[in-house]
CHARMM-style PDB file with segment names, atoms N, HN, CA, C and O in Angstrom:
ATOM      1  N   MET     1      54.613  32.863 -32.985  1.00  0.00      PROA
ATOM      2  CA  MET     1      54.361  31.671 -32.214  1.00  0.00      PROA
ATOM      3  C   MET     1      55.408  31.525 -31.102  1.00  0.00      PROA
ATOM      4  O   MET     1      55.072  31.177 -29.970  1.00  0.00      PROA
ATOM      5  N   THR     2      56.662  31.789 -31.427  1.00  0.00      PROA
ATOM      6  HN  THR     2      56.935  32.072 -32.346  1.00  0.00      PROA
ATOM      7  CA  THR     2      57.728  31.688 -30.432  1.00  0.00      PROA
ATOM      8  C   THR     2      57.459  32.639 -29.277  1.00  0.00      PROA
ATOM      9  O   THR     2      57.656  32.274 -28.118  1.00  0.00      PROA
ATOM     10  N   HSD     3      57.015  33.841 -29.575  1.00  0.00      PROA
ATOM     11  HN  HSD     3      56.855  34.137 -30.516  1.00  0.00      PROA
ATOM     12  CA  HSD     3      56.721  34.828 -28.536  1.00  0.00      PROA
ATOM     13  C   HSD     3      55.614  34.329 -27.607  1.00  0.00      PROA
ATOM     14  O   HSD     3      55.696  34.510 -26.392  1.00  0.00      PROA
ATOM     15  N   LEU     4      54.584  33.705 -28.169  1.00  0.00      PROA
ATOM     16  HN  LEU     4      54.517  33.557 -29.156  1.00  0.00      PROA
ATOM     17  CA  LEU     4      53.478  33.204 -27.364  1.00  0.00      PROA
ATOM     18  C   LEU     4      53.901  32.036 -26.469  1.00  0.00      PROA
ATOM     19  O   LEU     4      53.388  31.882 -25.361  1.00  0.00      PROA
ATOM     20  N   LEU     5      54.824  31.228 -26.946  1.00  0.00      PROA
ATOM     21  HN  LEU     5      55.241  31.353 -27.847  1.00  0.00      PROA
ATOM     22  CA  LEU     5      55.231  30.037 -26.214  1.00  0.00      PROA
ATOM     23  C   LEU     5      56.494  30.209 -25.385  1.00  0.00      PROA
ATOM     24  O   LEU     5      56.977  29.238 -24.802  1.00  0.00      PROA
ATOM     25  N   LYS     6      57.043  31.421 -25.317  1.00  0.00      PROA
ATOM     26  HN  LYS     6      56.650  32.209 -25.791  1.00  0.00      PROA
ATOM     27  CA  LYS     6      58.352  31.615 -24.688  1.00  0.00      PROA
ATOM     28  C   LYS     6      58.393  31.132 -23.247  1.00  0.00      PROA
ATOM     29  O   LYS     6      59.426  30.619 -22.815  1.00  0.00      PROA
ATOM     30  N   ASP     7      57.315  31.273 -22.486  1.00  0.00      PROA
ATOM     31  HN  ASP     7      56.476  31.689 -22.837  1.00  0.00      PROA
ATOM     32  CA  ASP     7      57.315  30.813 -21.101  1.00  0.00      PROA
ATOM     33  C   ASP     7      57.297  29.290 -21.012  1.00  0.00      PROA
ATOM     34  O   ASP     7      57.774  28.719 -20.032  1.00  0.00      PROA
ATOM     35  N   SER     8      56.750  28.637 -22.026  1.00  0.00      PROA
ATOM     36  HN  SER     8      56.361  29.101 -22.822  1.00  0.00      PROA
ATOM     37  CA  SER     8      56.675  27.174 -22.024  1.00  0.00      PROA
ATOM     38  C   SER     8      57.917  26.529 -22.604  1.00  0.00      PROA
ATOM     39  O   SER     8      58.156  25.346 -22.363  1.00  0.00      PROA
ATOM     40  N   LEU     9      58.709  27.260 -23.355  1.00  0.00      PROA
ATOM     41  HN  LEU     9      58.515  28.221 -23.551  1.00  0.00      PROA
ATOM     42  CA  LEU     9      59.869  26.682 -24.025  1.00  0.00      PROA
ATOM     43  C   LEU     9      61.152  26.810 -23.221  1.00  0.00      PROA
ATOM     44  O   LEU     9      62.212  26.417 -23.708  1.00  0.00      PROA
ATOM     45  N   GLY    10      61.096  27.325 -22.052  1.00  0.00      PROA
ATOM     46  HN  GLY    10      60.235  27.644 -21.657  1.00  0.00      PROA
ATOM     47  CA  GLY    10      62.296  27.467 -21.245  1.00  0.00      PROA
ATOM     48  C   GLY    10      61.983  27.228 -19.793  1.00  0.00      PROA
ATOM     49  O   GLY    10      60.860  26.877 -19.431  1.00  0.00      PROA
ATOM     50  N   GLY    11      62.971  27.417 -18.978  1.00  0.00      PROA
ATOM     51  HN  GLY    11      63.884  27.702 -19.272  1.00  0.00      PROA
ATOM     52  CA  GLY    11      62.747  27.278 -17.551  1.00  0.00      PROA
ATOM     53  C   GLY    11      63.046  25.889 -17.036  1.00  0.00      PROA
ATOM     54  O   GLY    11      63.806  25.131 -17.638  1.00  0.00      PROA
ATOM     55  N   ASN    12      62.438  25.573 -15.917  1.00  0.00      PROA
ATOM     56  HN  ASN    12      61.820  26.190 -15.428  1.00  0.00      PROA
ATOM     57  CA  ASN    12      62.704  24.327 -15.209  1.00  0.00      PROA
ATOM     58  C   ASN    12      61.712  23.246 -15.627  1.00  0.00      PROA
ATOM     59  O   ASN    12      60.896  22.796 -14.822  1.00  0.00      PROA
ATOM     60  N   SER    13      61.787  22.837 -16.874  1.00  0.00      PROA
ATOM     61  HN  SER    13      62.450  23.202 -17.528  1.00  0.00      PROA
ATOM     62  CA  SER    13      60.880  21.803 -17.360  1.00  0.00      PROA
ATOM     63  C   SER    13      61.477  21.125 -18.579  1.00  0.00      PROA
ATOM     64  O   SER    13      62.401  21.637 -19.213  1.00  0.00      PROA
ATOM     65  N   LYS    14      60.928  19.968 -18.888  1.00  0.00      PROA
ATOM     66  HN  LYS    14      60.178  19.552 -18.374  1.00  0.00      PROA
ATOM     67  CA  LYS    14      61.283  19.301 -20.133  1.00  0.00      PROA
ATOM     68  C   LYS    14      60.213  19.676 -21.147  1.00  0.00      PROA
ATOM     69  O   LYS    14      59.036  19.778 -20.802  1.00  0.00      PROA
ATOM     70  N   THR    15      60.610  19.878 -22.378  1.00  0.00      PROA
ATOM     71  HN  THR    15      61.567  19.795 -22.659  1.00  0.00      PROA
ATOM     72  CA  THR    15      59.683  20.324 -23.408  1.00  0.00      PROA
ATOM     73  C   THR    15      59.716  19.365 -24.583  1.00  0.00      PROA
ATOM     74  O   THR    15      60.785  18.927 -25.009  1.00  0.00      PROA
ATOM     75  N   LEU    16      58.554  19.043 -25.100  1.00  0.00      PROA
ATOM     76  HN  LEU    16      57.685  19.398 -24.754  1.00  0.00      PROA
ATOM     77  CA  LEU    16      58.427  18.184 -26.270  1.00  0.00      PROA
ATOM     78  C   LEU    16      57.727  18.983 -27.353  1.00  0.00      PROA
ATOM     79  O   LEU    16      56.705  19.622 -27.101  1.00  0.00      PROA
ATOM     80  N   MET    17      58.277  18.946 -28.555  1.00  0.00      PROA
ATOM     81  HN  MET    17      59.107  18.427 -28.759  1.00  0.00      PROA
ATOM     82  CA  MET    17      57.686  19.679 -29.680  1.00  0.00      PROA
ATOM     83  C   MET    17      57.290  18.688 -30.747  1.00  0.00      PROA
ATOM     84  O   MET    17      58.101  17.862 -31.166  1.00  0.00      PROA
ATOM     85  N   ILE    18      56.060  18.762 -31.187  1.00  0.00      PROA
ATOM     86  HN  ILE    18      55.401  19.433 -30.847  1.00  0.00      PROA
ATOM     87  CA  ILE    18      55.574  17.939 -32.295  1.00  0.00      PROA
ATOM     88  C   ILE    18      55.152  18.896 -33.398  1.00  0.00      PROA
ATOM     89  O   ILE    18      54.335  19.789 -33.174  1.00  0.00      PROA
ATOM     90  N   ALA    19      55.706  18.709 -34.582  1.00  0.00      PROA
ATOM     91  HN  ALA    19      56.369  17.984 -34.764  1.00  0.00      PROA
ATOM     92  CA  ALA    19      55.365  19.567 -35.721  1.00  0.00      PROA
ATOM     93  C   ALA    19      54.489  18.772 -36.686  1.00  0.00      PROA
ATOM     94  O   ALA    19      54.896  17.722 -37.183  1.00  0.00      PROA
ATOM     95  N   ALA    20      53.313  19.269 -36.942  1.00  0.00      PROA
ATOM     96  HN  ALA    20      52.983  20.122 -36.538  1.00  0.00      PROA
ATOM     97  CA  ALA    20      52.400  18.616 -37.878  1.00  0.00      PROA
ATOM     98  C   ALA    20      52.560  19.258 -39.250  1.00  0.00      PROA
ATOM     99  O   ALA    20      52.379  20.467 -39.400  1.00  0.00      PROA
ATOM    100  N   VAL    21      52.898  18.451 -40.247  1.00  0.00      PROA
ATOM    101  HN  VAL    21      53.044  17.469 -40.125  1.00  0.00      PROA
ATOM    102  CA  VAL    21      53.093  18.950 -41.606  1.00  0.00      PROA
ATOM    103  C   VAL    21      52.193  18.193 -42.565  1.00  0.00      PROA
ATOM    104  O   VAL    21      51.687  17.120 -42.235  1.00  0.00      PROA
ATOM    105  N   SER    22      51.996  18.743 -43.737  1.00  0.00      PROA
ATOM    106  HN  SER    22      52.407  19.614 -44.005  1.00  0.00      PROA
ATOM    107  CA  SER    22      51.119  18.148 -44.736  1.00  0.00      PROA
ATOM    108  C   SER    22      51.878  17.922 -46.045  1.00  0.00      PROA
ATOM    109  O   SER    22      52.673  18.767 -46.455  1.00  0.00      PROA
ATOM    110  N   PRO    23      51.637  16.795 -46.695  1.00  0.00      PROA
ATOM    111  CA  PRO    23      52.284  16.556 -47.985  1.00  0.00      PROA
ATOM    112  C   PRO    23      51.590  17.279 -49.149  1.00  0.00      PROA
ATOM    113  O   PRO    23      52.066  17.231 -50.284  1.00  0.00      PROA
ATOM    114  N   SER    24      50.478  17.940 -48.867  1.00  0.00      PROA
ATOM    115  HN  SER    24      50.091  17.979 -47.946  1.00  0.00      PROA
ATOM    116  CA  SER    24      49.709  18.615 -49.902  1.00  0.00      PROA
ATOM    117  C   SER    24      50.441  19.856 -50.417  1.00  0.00      PROA
ATOM    118  O   SER    24      51.013  20.624 -49.643  1.00  0.00      PROA
ATOM    119  N   ALA    25      50.412  20.033 -51.730  1.00  0.00      PROA
ATOM    120  HN  ALA    25      49.948  19.409 -52.358  1.00  0.00      PROA
ATOM    121  CA  ALA    25      51.031  21.222 -52.330  1.00  0.00      PROA
ATOM    122  C   ALA    25      50.319  22.503 -51.881  1.00  0.00      PROA
ATOM    123  O   ALA    25      50.929  23.571 -51.826  1.00  0.00      PROA
ATOM    124  N   ASP    26      49.032  22.387 -51.562  1.00  0.00      PROA
ATOM    125  HN  ASP    26      48.537  21.520 -51.606  1.00  0.00      PROA
ATOM    126  CA  ASP    26      48.267  23.546 -51.099  1.00  0.00      PROA
ATOM    127  C   ASP    26      48.763  24.056 -49.740  1.00  0.00      PROA
ATOM    128  O   ASP    26      48.580  25.227 -49.409  1.00  0.00      PROA
ATOM    129  N   SER    27      49.382  23.182 -48.968  1.00  0.00      PROA
ATOM    130  HN  SER    27      49.531  22.230 -49.237  1.00  0.00      PROA
ATOM    131  CA  SER    27      49.843  23.542 -47.620  1.00  0.00      PROA
ATOM    132  C   SER    27      51.337  23.794 -47.571  1.00  0.00      PROA
ATOM    133  O   SER    27      51.926  23.801 -46.489  1.00  0.00      PROA
ATOM    134  N   TYR    28      51.960  24.001 -48.715  1.00  0.00      PROA
ATOM    135  HN  TYR    28      51.482  23.996 -49.594  1.00  0.00      PROA
ATOM    136  CA  TYR    28      53.416  24.159 -48.772  1.00  0.00      PROA
ATOM    137  C   TYR    28      53.899  25.302 -47.873  1.00  0.00      PROA
ATOM    138  O   TYR    28      54.865  25.126 -47.130  1.00  0.00      PROA
ATOM    139  N   GLY    29      53.262  26.439 -47.925  1.00  0.00      PROA
ATOM    140  HN  GLY    29      52.477  26.581 -48.528  1.00  0.00      PROA
ATOM    141  CA  GLY    29      53.693  27.602 -47.141  1.00  0.00      PROA
ATOM    142  C   GLY    29      53.602  27.345 -45.649  1.00  0.00      PROA
ATOM    143  O   GLY    29      54.530  27.657 -44.903  1.00  0.00      PROA
ATOM    144  N   GLU    30      52.484  26.776 -45.210  1.00  0.00      PROA
ATOM    145  HN  GLU    30      51.730  26.522 -45.816  1.00  0.00      PROA
ATOM    146  CA  GLU    30      52.313  26.476 -43.785  1.00  0.00      PROA
ATOM    147  C   GLU    30      53.295  25.404 -43.327  1.00  0.00      PROA
ATOM    148  O   GLU    30      53.852  25.499 -42.233  1.00  0.00      PROA
ATOM    149  N   THR    31      53.510  24.386 -44.158  1.00  0.00      PROA
ATOM    150  HN  THR    31      53.057  24.309 -45.046  1.00  0.00      PROA
ATOM    151  CA  THR    31      54.449  23.318 -43.809  1.00  0.00      PROA
ATOM    152  C   THR    31      55.861  23.871 -43.688  1.00  0.00      PROA
ATOM    153  O   THR    31      56.580  23.522 -42.751  1.00  0.00      PROA
ATOM    154  N   LEU    32      56.263  24.712 -44.601  1.00  0.00      PROA
ATOM    155  HN  LEU    32      55.679  24.996 -45.362  1.00  0.00      PROA
ATOM    156  CA  LEU    32      57.601  25.307 -44.561  1.00  0.00      PROA
ATOM    157  C   LEU    32      57.768  26.171 -43.313  1.00  0.00      PROA
ATOM    158  O   LEU    32      58.810  26.129 -42.659  1.00  0.00      PROA
ATOM    159  N   SER    33      56.747  26.947 -42.986  1.00  0.00      PROA
ATOM    160  HN  SER    33      55.900  26.981 -43.517  1.00  0.00      PROA
ATOM    161  CA  SER    33      56.784  27.785 -41.789  1.00  0.00      PROA
ATOM    162  C   SER    33      56.886  26.926 -40.530  1.00  0.00      PROA
ATOM    163  O   SER    33      57.643  27.255 -39.617  1.00  0.00      PROA
ATOM    164  N   THR    34      56.137  25.838 -40.474  1.00  0.00      PROA
ATOM    165  HN  THR    34      55.522  25.571 -41.216  1.00  0.00      PROA
ATOM    166  CA  THR    34      56.174  24.930 -39.328  1.00  0.00      PROA
ATOM    167  C   THR    34      57.541  24.291 -39.182  1.00  0.00      PROA
ATOM    168  O   THR    34      58.055  24.185 -38.069  1.00  0.00      PROA
ATOM    169  N   LEU    35      58.137  23.863 -40.282  1.00  0.00      PROA
ATOM    170  HN  LEU    35      57.719  23.949 -41.187  1.00  0.00      PROA
ATOM    171  CA  LEU    35      59.461  23.244 -40.231  1.00  0.00      PROA
ATOM    172  C   LEU    35      60.538  24.237 -39.802  1.00  0.00      PROA
ATOM    173  O   LEU    35      61.456  23.872 -39.067  1.00  0.00      PROA
ATOM    174  N   LYS    36      60.437  25.471 -40.246  1.00  0.00      PROA
ATOM    175  HN  LYS    36      59.691  25.768 -40.843  1.00  0.00      PROA
ATOM    176  CA  LYS    36      61.400  26.494 -39.825  1.00  0.00      PROA
ATOM    177  C   LYS    36      61.266  26.774 -38.331  1.00  0.00      PROA
ATOM    178  O   LYS    36      62.267  26.942 -37.634  1.00  0.00      PROA
ATOM    179  N   PHE    37      60.021  26.823 -37.839  1.00  0.00      PROA
ATOM    180  HN  PHE    37      59.208  26.686 -38.405  1.00  0.00      PROA
ATOM    181  CA  PHE    37      59.795  27.033 -36.408  1.00  0.00      PROA
ATOM    182  C   PHE    37      60.368  25.870 -35.605  1.00  0.00      PROA
ATOM    183  O   PHE    37      61.035  26.085 -34.593  1.00  0.00      PROA
ATOM    184  N   ALA    38      60.113  24.649 -36.044  1.00  0.00      PROA
ATOM    185  HN  ALA    38      59.571  24.474 -36.866  1.00  0.00      PROA
ATOM    186  CA  ALA    38      60.617  23.466 -35.345  1.00  0.00      PROA
ATOM    187  C   ALA    38      62.144  23.449 -35.337  1.00  0.00      PROA
ATOM    188  O   ALA    38      62.757  23.019 -34.360  1.00  0.00      PROA
ATOM    189  N   GLU    39      62.749  23.911 -36.410  1.00  0.00      PROA
ATOM    190  HN  GLU    39      62.251  24.260 -37.204  1.00  0.00      PROA
ATOM    191  CA  GLU    39      64.211  23.972 -36.471  1.00  0.00      PROA
ATOM    192  C   GLU    39      64.763  24.956 -35.438  1.00  0.00      PROA
ATOM    193  O   GLU    39      65.788  24.690 -34.811  1.00  0.00      PROA
ATOM    194  N   ARG    40      64.084  26.087 -35.263  1.00  0.00      PROA
ATOM    195  HN  ARG    40      63.251  26.303 -35.772  1.00  0.00      PROA
ATOM    196  CA  ARG    40      64.533  27.066 -34.261  1.00  0.00      PROA
ATOM    197  C   ARG    40      64.334  26.534 -32.846  1.00  0.00      PROA
ATOM    198  O   ARG    40      65.169  26.755 -31.969  1.00  0.00      PROA
ATOM    199  N   VAL    41      63.223  25.832 -32.628  1.00  0.00      PROA
ATOM    200  HN  VAL    41      62.544  25.653 -33.340  1.00  0.00      PROA
ATOM    201  CA  VAL    41      62.906  25.326 -31.296  1.00  0.00      PROA
ATOM    202  C   VAL    41      63.908  24.258 -30.853  1.00  0.00      PROA
ATOM    203  O   VAL    41      64.181  24.134 -29.659  1.00  0.00      PROA
ATOM    204  N   LYS    42      64.455  23.496 -31.781  1.00  0.00      PROA
ATOM    205  HN  LYS    42      64.234  23.597 -32.751  1.00  0.00      PROA
ATOM    206  CA  LYS    42      65.352  22.409 -31.378  1.00  0.00      PROA
ATOM    207  C   LYS    42      66.639  22.919 -30.733  1.00  0.00      PROA
ATOM    208  O   LYS    42      67.361  22.143 -30.105  1.00  0.00      PROA
ATOM    209  N   PHE    43      66.933  24.194 -30.875  1.00  0.00      PROA
ATOM    210  HN  PHE    43      66.347  24.824 -31.385  1.00  0.00      PROA
ATOM    211  CA  PHE    43      68.135  24.748 -30.259  1.00  0.00      PROA
ATOM    212  C   PHE    43      67.887  25.289 -28.846  1.00  0.00      PROA
ATOM    213  O   PHE    43      68.824  25.737 -28.186  1.00  0.00      PROA
ATOM    214  N   VAL    44      66.649  25.251 -28.383  1.00  0.00      PROA
ATOM    215  HN  VAL    44      65.887  24.887 -28.920  1.00  0.00      PROA
ATOM    216  CA  VAL    44      66.337  25.681 -27.013  1.00  0.00      PROA
ATOM    217  C   VAL    44      66.854  24.610 -26.069  1.00  0.00      PROA
ATOM    218  O   VAL    44      66.537  23.432 -26.235  1.00  0.00      PROA
ATOM    219  N   LYS    45      67.641  25.002 -25.085  1.00  0.00      PROA
ATOM    220  HN  LYS    45      67.899  25.959 -24.950  1.00  0.00      PROA
ATOM    221  CA  LYS    45      68.212  24.071 -24.115  1.00  0.00      PROA
ATOM    222  C   LYS    45      67.620  24.351 -22.743  1.00  0.00      PROA
ATOM    223  O   LYS    45      67.693  25.473 -22.244  1.00  0.00      PROA
ATOM    224  N   ASN    46      67.041  23.339 -22.146  1.00  0.00      PROA
ATOM    225  HN  ASN    46      66.982  22.427 -22.552  1.00  0.00      PROA
ATOM    226  CA  ASN    46      66.484  23.436 -20.801  1.00  0.00      PROA
ATOM    227  C   ASN    46      67.319  22.591 -19.855  1.00  0.00      PROA
ATOM    228  O   ASN    46      67.883  21.572 -20.252  1.00  0.00      PROA
ATOM    229  N   VAL    47      67.393  23.015 -18.616  1.00  0.00      PROA
ATOM    230  HN  VAL    47      66.935  23.843 -18.293  1.00  0.00      PROA
ATOM    231  CA  VAL    47      68.063  22.239 -17.577  1.00  0.00      PROA
ATOM    232  C   VAL    47      67.028  22.006 -16.484  1.00  0.00      PROA
ATOM    233  O   VAL    47      66.884  22.809 -15.562  1.00  0.00      PROA
ATOM    234  N   ALA    48      66.313  20.896 -16.605  1.00  0.00      PROA
ATOM    235  HN  ALA    48      66.430  20.244 -17.354  1.00  0.00      PROA
ATOM    236  CA  ALA    48      65.270  20.588 -15.633  1.00  0.00      PROA
ATOM    237  C   ALA    48      65.899  20.070 -14.349  1.00  0.00      PROA
ATOM    238  O   ALA    48      66.822  19.256 -14.385  1.00  0.00      PROA
ATOM    239  N   GLN    49      65.398  20.541 -13.221  1.00  0.00      PROA
ATOM    240  HN  GLN    49      64.648  21.202 -13.192  1.00  0.00      PROA
ATOM    241  CA  GLN    49      65.889  20.127 -11.916  1.00  0.00      PROA
ATOM    242  C   GLN    49      64.708  19.764 -11.037  1.00  0.00      PROA
ATOM    243  O   GLN    49      63.621  20.323 -11.180  1.00  0.00      PROA
ATOM    244  N   VAL    50      64.923  18.835 -10.136  1.00  0.00      PROA
ATOM    245  HN  VAL    50      65.807  18.381 -10.019  1.00  0.00      PROA
ATOM    246  CA  VAL    50      63.881  18.452  -9.199  1.00  0.00      PROA
ATOM    247  C   VAL    50      63.668  19.600  -8.218  1.00  0.00      PROA
ATOM    248  O   VAL    50      64.626  20.143  -7.667  1.00  0.00      PROA
ATOM    249  N   ASN    51      62.425  19.958  -8.009  1.00  0.00      PROA
ATOM    250  HN  ASN    51      61.647  19.517  -8.457  1.00  0.00      PROA
ATOM    251  CA  ASN    51      62.092  21.010  -7.053  1.00  0.00      PROA
ATOM    252  C   ASN    51      62.136  20.427  -5.648  1.00  0.00      PROA
ATOM    253  O   ASN    51      61.309  19.584  -5.301  1.00  0.00      PROA
ATOM    254  N   GLU    52      63.083  20.862  -4.845  1.00  0.00      PROA
ATOM    255  HN  GLU    52      63.755  21.547  -5.126  1.00  0.00      PROA
ATOM    256  CA  GLU    52      63.250  20.340  -3.494  1.00  0.00      PROA
ATOM    257  C   GLU    52      62.166  20.836  -2.542  1.00  0.00      PROA
ATOM    258  O   GLU    52      61.842  20.152  -1.571  1.00  0.00      PROA
ATOM    259  N   LYS    53      61.619  21.972  -2.795  1.00  0.00      PROA
ATOM    260  HN  LYS    53      61.882  22.528  -3.584  1.00  0.00      PROA
ATOM    261  CA  LYS    53      60.613  22.544  -1.906  1.00  0.00      PROA
ATOM    262  C   LYS    53      59.338  21.712  -1.869  1.00  0.00      PROA
ATOM    263  O   LYS    53      58.599  21.755  -0.885  1.00  0.00      PROA
ATOM    264  N   ALA    54      59.073  20.956  -2.928  1.00  0.00      PROA
ATOM    265  HN  ALA    54      59.674  20.921  -3.727  1.00  0.00      PROA
ATOM    266  CA  ALA    54      57.851  20.156  -2.979  1.00  0.00      PROA
ATOM    267  C   ALA    54      57.819  19.131  -1.854  1.00  0.00      PROA
ATOM    268  O   ALA    54      56.761  18.915  -1.263  1.00  0.00      PROA
ATOM    269  N   SER    55      58.942  18.495  -1.539  1.00  0.00      PROA
ATOM    270  HN  SER    55      59.801  18.671  -2.019  1.00  0.00      PROA
ATOM    271  CA  SER    55      58.958  17.492  -0.476  1.00  0.00      PROA
ATOM    272  C   SER    55      58.742  18.147   0.883  1.00  0.00      PROA
ATOM    273  O   SER    55      58.093  17.561   1.749  1.00  0.00      PROA
ATOM    274  N   GLU    56      59.273  19.346   1.083  1.00  0.00      PROA
ATOM    275  HN  GLU    56      59.800  19.821   0.378  1.00  0.00      PROA
ATOM    276  CA  GLU    56      59.041  20.066   2.330  1.00  0.00      PROA
ATOM    277  C   GLU    56      57.557  20.387   2.486  1.00  0.00      PROA
ATOM    278  O   GLU    56      56.996  20.240   3.572  1.00  0.00      PROA
ATOM    279  N   SER    57      56.940  20.815   1.424  1.00  0.00      PROA
ATOM    280  HN  SER    57      57.396  20.935   0.542  1.00  0.00      PROA
ATOM    281  CA  SER    57      55.518  21.130   1.463  1.00  0.00      PROA
ATOM    282  C   SER    57      54.705  19.878   1.737  1.00  0.00      PROA
ATOM    283  O   SER    57      53.710  19.928   2.460  1.00  0.00      PROA
ATOM    284  N   LEU    58      55.119  18.758   1.164  1.00  0.00      PROA
ATOM    285  HN  LEU    58      55.927  18.718   0.576  1.00  0.00      PROA
ATOM    286  CA  LEU    58      54.412  17.507   1.367  1.00  0.00      PROA
ATOM    287  C   LEU    58      54.457  17.100   2.835  1.00  0.00      PROA
ATOM    288  O   LEU    58      53.447  16.677   3.396  1.00  0.00      PROA
ATOM    289  N   ASP    59      55.625  17.226   3.457  1.00  0.00      PROA
ATOM    290  HN  ASP    59      56.446  17.570   3.001  1.00  0.00      PROA
ATOM    291  CA  ASP    59      55.754  16.907   4.883  1.00  0.00      PROA
ATOM    292  C   ASP    59      54.864  17.816   5.726  1.00  0.00      PROA
ATOM    293  O   ASP    59      54.207  17.357   6.660  1.00  0.00      PROA
ATOM    294  N   ASN    60      54.846  19.088   5.398  1.00  0.00      PROA
ATOM    295  HN  ASN    60      55.380  19.461   4.640  1.00  0.00      PROA
ATOM    296  CA  ASN    60      53.992  20.036   6.132  1.00  0.00      PROA
ATOM    297  C   ASN    60      52.518  19.697   5.965  1.00  0.00      PROA
ATOM    298  O   ASN    60      51.749  19.778   6.923  1.00  0.00      PROA
ATOM    299  N   LEU    61      52.120  19.315   4.747  1.00  0.00      PROA
ATOM    300  HN  LEU    61      52.745  19.249   3.969  1.00  0.00      PROA
ATOM    301  CA  LEU    61      50.733  18.961   4.505  1.00  0.00      PROA
ATOM    302  C   LEU    61      50.349  17.692   5.259  1.00  0.00      PROA
ATOM    303  O   LEU    61      49.240  17.596   5.785  1.00  0.00      PROA
ATOM    304  N   LYS    62      51.254  16.721   5.314  1.00  0.00      PROA
ATOM    305  HN  LYS    62      52.154  16.799   4.886  1.00  0.00      PROA
ATOM    306  CA  LYS    62      50.969  15.494   6.065  1.00  0.00      PROA
ATOM    307  C   LYS    62      50.779  15.796   7.541  1.00  0.00      PROA
ATOM    308  O   LYS    62      49.882  15.242   8.176  1.00  0.00      PROA
ATOM    309  N   LYS    63      51.620  16.676   8.101  1.00  0.00      PROA
ATOM    310  HN  LYS    63      52.350  17.126   7.586  1.00  0.00      PROA
ATOM    311  CA  LYS    63      51.493  17.068   9.500  1.00  0.00      PROA
ATOM    312  C   LYS    63      50.157  17.782   9.735  1.00  0.00      PROA
ATOM    313  O   LYS    63      49.490  17.555  10.745  1.00  0.00      PROA
ATOM    314  N   GLU    64      49.781  18.638   8.799  1.00  0.00      PROA
ATOM    315  HN  GLU    64      50.322  18.823   7.979  1.00  0.00      PROA
ATOM    316  CA  GLU    64      48.509  19.365   8.928  1.00  0.00      PROA
ATOM    317  C   GLU    64      47.336  18.410   8.875  1.00  0.00      PROA
ATOM    318  O   GLU    64      46.378  18.576   9.629  1.00  0.00      PROA
ATOM    319  N   ILE    65      47.385  17.411   8.000  1.00  0.00      PROA
ATOM    320  HN  ILE    65      48.164  17.277   7.387  1.00  0.00      PROA
ATOM    321  CA  ILE    65      46.312  16.418   7.905  1.00  0.00      PROA
ATOM    322  C   ILE    65      46.188  15.639   9.207  1.00  0.00      PROA
ATOM    323  O   ILE    65      45.087  15.398   9.702  1.00  0.00      PROA
ATOM    324  N   SER    66      47.342  15.249   9.753  1.00  0.00      PROA
ATOM    325  HN  SER    66      48.236  15.445   9.351  1.00  0.00      PROA
ATOM    326  CA  SER    66      47.325  14.520  11.030  1.00  0.00      PROA
ATOM    327  C   SER    66      46.720  15.376  12.138  1.00  0.00      PROA
ATOM    328  O   SER    66      45.930  14.887  12.945  1.00  0.00      PROA
ATOM    329  N   ALA    67      47.092  16.656  12.175  1.00  0.00      PROA
ATOM    330  HN  ALA    67      47.734  17.054  11.519  1.00  0.00      PROA
ATOM    331  CA  ALA    67      46.553  17.555  13.189  1.00  0.00      PROA
ATOM    332  C   ALA    67      45.056  17.733  13.037  1.00  0.00      PROA
ATOM    333  O   ALA    67      44.324  17.767  14.026  1.00  0.00      PROA
ATOM    334  N   LEU    68      44.601  17.846  11.794  1.00  0.00      PROA
ATOM    335  HN  LEU    68      45.196  17.818  10.991  1.00  0.00      PROA
ATOM    336  CA  LEU    68      43.162  18.024  11.559  1.00  0.00      PROA
ATOM    337  C   LEU    68      42.375  16.769  11.913  1.00  0.00      PROA
ATOM    338  O   LEU    68      41.256  16.850  12.419  1.00  0.00      PROA
ATOM    339  N   LYS    69      42.971  15.595  11.641  1.00  0.00      PROA
ATOM    340  HN  LYS    69      43.880  15.529  11.230  1.00  0.00      PROA
ATOM    341  CA  LYS    69      42.289  14.352  12.007  1.00  0.00      PROA
ATOM    342  C   LYS    69      42.181  14.204  13.518  1.00  0.00      PROA
ATOM    343  O   LYS    69      41.198  13.663  14.026  1.00  0.00      PROA
ATOM    344  N   ALA    70      43.196  14.686  14.235  1.00  0.00      PROA
ATOM    345  HN  ALA    70      43.994  15.125  13.822  1.00  0.00      PROA
ATOM    346  CA  ALA    70      43.186  14.601  15.709  1.00  0.00      PROA
ATOM    347  C   ALA    70      42.154  15.566  16.251  1.00  0.00      PROA
ATOM    348  OT1 ALA    70      41.975  15.660  17.465  1.00  0.00      PROA
TER     349      ALA     70
END
């Protein structure tokens, strides 16, 4: 699971993890596996930063819209 989610668990973003567990004895193995995964995920540290390029693109798009309207 960690391998599949590696691109989503790091990088320039905030990440939220919700672990669904069951109190049923039949689901003990899956619950234990989920809790171990959640424990490993809590040590992932992200440093989210505002993307400055987005505002530049927004200004360019506004100029393009004005030009097209003219």
